[in-house]
C-alpha positions as CSV (number, residue, x, y, z in Angstrom):
1,X,-30.8,-2.1,16.5
2,X,-28.2,-2.7,19.3
3,X,-30.7,-3.5,22.1
4,X,-29.7,-7.1,22.6
5,X,-26.0,-6.7,22.4
6,X,-23.2,-6.8,25.0
7,X,-19.5,-6.3,25.1
8,X,-18.4,-3.5,22.7
9,X,-19.0,-2.3,19.1
10,X,-16.1,-2.6,16.7
11,X,-16.1,0.1,14.1
12,X,-14.1,-0.7,10.9
13,X,-12.7,2.7,10.0
14,X,-11.8,2.0,6.4
15,X,-13.0,-0.2,3.6
16,X,-10.7,-2.5,1.8
17,X,-7.6,-4.2,3.1
18,X,-6.3,-3.3,6.6
19,X,-3.1,-1.4,6.5
20,X,-3.6,-0.3,2.8
21,X,-5.1,3.1,3.8
22,X,-5.3,5.4,6.7
23,X,-8.5,6.2,8.5
24,X,-9.8,9.8,8.4
25,X,-10.0,10.8,12.1
26,X,-12.7,13.4,11.6
27,X,-15.0,11.0,9.7
28,X,-14.3,8.3,12.2
29,X,-15.2,10.6,15.1
30,X,-18.5,11.5,13.4
31,X,-19.3,7.8,12.8
32,X,-18.5,6.9,16.4
33,X,-20.8,9.7,17.6
34,X,-23.6,8.3,15.4
35,X,-23.1,4.8,16.8
36,X,-23.1,6.2,20.4
37,X,-26.5,7.7,19.9
38,X,-27.8,4.1,19.5
39,X,-26.0,2.3,22.3
40,X,-24.3,2.6,25.6
41,X,-21.7,0.1,24.7
42,X,-18.1,1.2,24.3
43,X,-17.0,1.7,20.7
44,X,-13.6,0.4,19.6
45,X,-12.1,1.6,16.3
46,X,-9.7,-0.4,14.1
47,X,-8.4,-1.1,10.6
48,X,-5.7,0.9,9.1
49,X,-4.5,2.5,12.4
50,X,-0.7,2.3,12.1
51,X,0.9,4.8,14.4
52,X,0.7,6.8,17.6
53,X,-0.6,10.0,15.9
54,X,-3.5,8.2,14.2
55,X,-4.4,6.3,17.4
56,X,-4.3,9.6,19.4
57,X,-6.6,11.4,16.9
58,X,-9.1,8.5,16.8
59,X,-9.1,8.1,20.5
60,X,-10.6,11.6,20.8
61,X,-14.0,10.1,19.9
62,X,-13.6,6.4,20.5
63,X,-13.5,4.4,23.7
64,X,-10.7,2.1,22.3
65,X,-8.4,2.0,19.3
66,X,-7.0,-1.2,17.8
67,X,-3.6,-1.0,16.2
68,X,-3.4,-4.4,14.6
69,X,-1.7,-3.2,11.4
70,X,1.2,-1.9,13.4
71,X,1.5,-5.3,15.2
72,X,1.5,-7.2,12.0
73,X,4.2,-4.9,10.5
74,X,6.4,-5.4,13.6
75,X,6.2,-9.2,13.4
76,X,6.9,-9.0,9.6
77,X,9.9,-6.8,10.2
78,X,11.3,-9.3,12.8
79,X,11.5,-12.2,10.3
80,X,14.8,-13.4,8.9
81,X,15.4,-13.3,5.1
82,X,13.8,-16.7,4.7
83,X,10.6,-15.6,6.5
84,X,11.4,-17.5,9.7
85,X,10.8,-16.1,13.2
86,X,13.8,-14.6,15.0
87,X,14.3,-14.6,18.7
88,X,12.9,-11.2,19.4
89,X,10.4,-9.0,17.5
90,X,11.6,-5.6,16.2
91,X,10.9,-2.5,18.1
92,X,9.2,0.3,16.2
């Protein structure tokens, strides 16, 4: 199934809209283990990962964790009341 691939495998840890739900770390770890049985490629996990605790828990089984939801939230929080960019993004 993954014989002719390169780079890495991106595992989407939740279904639906990113940021709307939190991934289950135990289920994600099991899914990553299943994927790793079929490939030597590193496995990155993303979608719904919002904070350090979630990333740390998912990193127990994954090779990389993508925290895109947190980045989008930081940019959103840095906008002025009219939705315009401000000089510096917020720090969360």
